[in-house]
C-alpha positions as CSV (number, residue, x, y, z in Angstrom):
1,X,-0.4,9.2,-23.1
2,X,-0.1,5.9,-22.3
3,X,1.9,5.2,-18.7
4,X,5.1,5.8,-18.7
5,X,5.9,2.2,-17.4
6,X,4.3,0.7,-20.2
7,X,6.5,2.5,-22.7
8,X,9.1,1.2,-20.8
9,X,8.6,-2.7,-22.4
10,X,9.0,-1.1,-25.8
11,X,11.5,0.7,-25.5
12,X,15.1,2.4,-24.1
13,X,14.7,5.2,-22.5
14,X,17.8,7.9,-21.7
15,X,18.0,10.3,-19.2
16,X,20.6,13.5,-19.1
17,X,21.4,15.8,-16.4
18,X,23.2,18.7,-15.9
19,X,25.9,17.2,-14.1
20,X,28.3,19.1,-16.7
21,X,26.8,22.5,-15.9
22,X,27.2,21.3,-12.2
23,X,31.1,20.9,-13.0
24,X,32.0,23.6,-14.0
25,X,31.0,25.3,-11.0
26,X,34.3,23.7,-9.2
27,X,36.4,25.7,-12.4
28,X,39.0,22.5,-12.8
29,X,42.0,23.5,-14.7
30,X,43.4,21.4,-16.9
31,X,45.6,19.9,-14.3
32,X,42.7,19.1,-12.2
33,X,41.6,17.1,-15.2
34,X,44.6,15.5,-15.7
35,X,45.7,14.5,-12.8
36,X,49.1,12.3,-12.1
37,X,47.4,9.5,-14.4
38,X,47.7,11.7,-17.3
39,X,50.0,15.1,-16.5
40,X,51.6,13.8,-19.9
41,X,48.8,13.6,-22.3
42,X,49.7,15.0,-25.5
43,X,46.1,16.4,-26.2
44,X,44.4,19.2,-23.9
45,X,42.0,17.4,-21.3
46,X,39.7,20.1,-20.2
47,X,36.6,19.8,-21.1
48,X,36.1,16.1,-20.4
49,X,33.9,16.0,-17.9
50,X,34.2,12.6,-17.7
51,X,37.8,12.2,-17.0
52,X,37.0,13.6,-13.6
53,X,36.1,10.2,-12.6
54,X,39.2,9.4,-13.3
55,X,41.5,11.5,-11.9
56,X,39.3,13.5,-9.2
57,X,37.6,10.3,-7.8
58,X,36.3,12.6,-4.6
């Protein structure tokens, strides 16, 4: 198998971790996902883990 550094000169490497699984341990509620910024959003937001970077940055 070719050296990974050599392969990276030809391709894009996508790394995917288990961040979603880690976040599920905190058992965030719908209100946690909404925060103040999205409190009146008309659609459910629970499960949108990317949104937590805005509503729960700590």
